[in-house]
N, C-alpha and C positions, 0 to 999 in steps of 0.2 A: 635425586629424583627417583621415585619408585616406578616400577614397570606396571603398566595397566594390563590386565588379562581380560579375556573375553567375558569371563564370569563376573569380574568386577564391574566392567562396563555395563553389562546387562543388569546387574543389581542396582547401579546408580540410575539407569534409565527407568527401571521399574519403580524405584522410590520416587523419582520425579513425577512419574505418571500418577502414582498414588496421591501425592501431594496436590497435584492439579485436580484430580477427580474429587478429592475431599473438599477442596476450596470451591469448586463449581457450584454446588447447591447454595452456598452462602452469598453468592453474588446476585444482586437484584438488578434487573434490567430497567432502564428508564424508558419512557414512552418514546417511540420513534417519531421524529418530525422530519417532514420532507417539504421541499419547496421547488418551484418552477420559475424560471426567468427567461426572458427573450431579449436579445440584444443584436443590433445590426452591426456587423464587423466589416462591412464592405468598405474598402478604402476609397477616397475621392478619386475621380477620373484624373489620370495623369500622375498619380502618386507612384513614386519609385518603390518597387517591391524588392526586398533583398532575398537572398537565398537561391538565386538562379545563376547559371553560368554566365549569362550576359545580362545587360540592363533590360528590365522588363517593366513596362508601365501598366498600371491598371487600366481597364477599359470600361 
């Protein structure tokens, strides 16, 4: 295995940055789609809720 030097590492990082920057203008963005939803997540009364030190029932 070869030994990496700081200048070699900087060169590799610079080449990677150049490749990313050259590729960036060629990428076309799609239209952004967003949505909204509502949901009631309240458990029924008396439901055992986990994740607590002791048993805890919903109220």
